[in-house]
C-alpha positions in Angstrom: -7.6 -25.5 4.0 -5.8 -25.9 0.7 -4.7 -29.4 1.6 -8.4 -30.3 2.4 -9.5 -29.1 -1.0 -6.8 -31.2 -2.8 -6.8 -34.3 -0.6 -10.0 -36.3 0.1 -8.4 -37.8 3.2 -7.7 -34.4 4.7 -11.2 -33.2 3.7 -12.8 -36.0 5.7 -10.8 -35.0 8.8 -12.0 -31.4 8.6 -15.6 -32.2 7.9 -17.6 -30.1 5.4 -15.3 -27.4 4.1 -16.8 -24.6 2.0 -15.1 -24.0 -1.3 -13.3 -20.7 -1.5 -15.1 -19.7 -4.7 -18.5 -20.4 -3.3 -21.3 -22.5 -4.6 -21.3 -23.9 -8.2 -23.5 -22.0 -10.6 -26.0 -24.9 -10.9 -26.6 -24.6 -7.1 -27.4 -20.8 -7.1 -31.0 -19.6 -6.9 -32.4 -17.3 -9.6 -32.1 -14.3 -7.3 -28.4 -15.1 -6.6 -27.7 -15.5 -10.3 -29.4 -12.1 -11.1 -27.2 -10.5 -8.4 -24.0 -12.0 -9.7 -24.7 -11.0 -13.3 -25.9 -7.5 -12.4 -29.5 -8.2 -13.7 -29.0 -5.8 -16.6 -29.1 -2.7 -14.5 -26.6 -0.8 -16.7 -27.7 0.5 -20.1 -25.1 1.4 -22.7 -24.8 5.1 -23.5 -22.8 7.2 -25.9 -22.3 10.9 -26.4 -22.4 13.1 -29.5 -18.6 13.6 -29.1 -18.1 9.8 -29.6 -20.1 9.8 -32.8 -18.3 12.9 -34.1 -14.9 11.5 -33.4 -15.8 8.2 -35.0 -17.2 9.7 -38.2 -14.5 12.4 -38.4 -11.8 9.8 -37.8 -13.3 7.6 -40.5 -13.4 10.4 -43.0 -9.8 11.5 -42.2 -8.4 8.0 -42.6 -10.4 7.5 -45.9 -8.9 10.7 -47.3 -5.4 9.7 -46.3 -5.7 6.2 -47.8 -7.8 7.0 -50.9 -5.7 9.9 -52.3 
């Protein structure tokens, strides 16, 4: 199989060999592209704890540096 992908002569002997990584991006339908990319089905989220740690950490670092 690998030899057929590298060597055009061997590829002719095997016939049409599907590439292991699948179809090129320009041959995919819009539905297939949406499935590959995830179609934006995940929305970013954060919690109050993340904000508190970010702000608190920033204040603490500023106090240490700006004495």
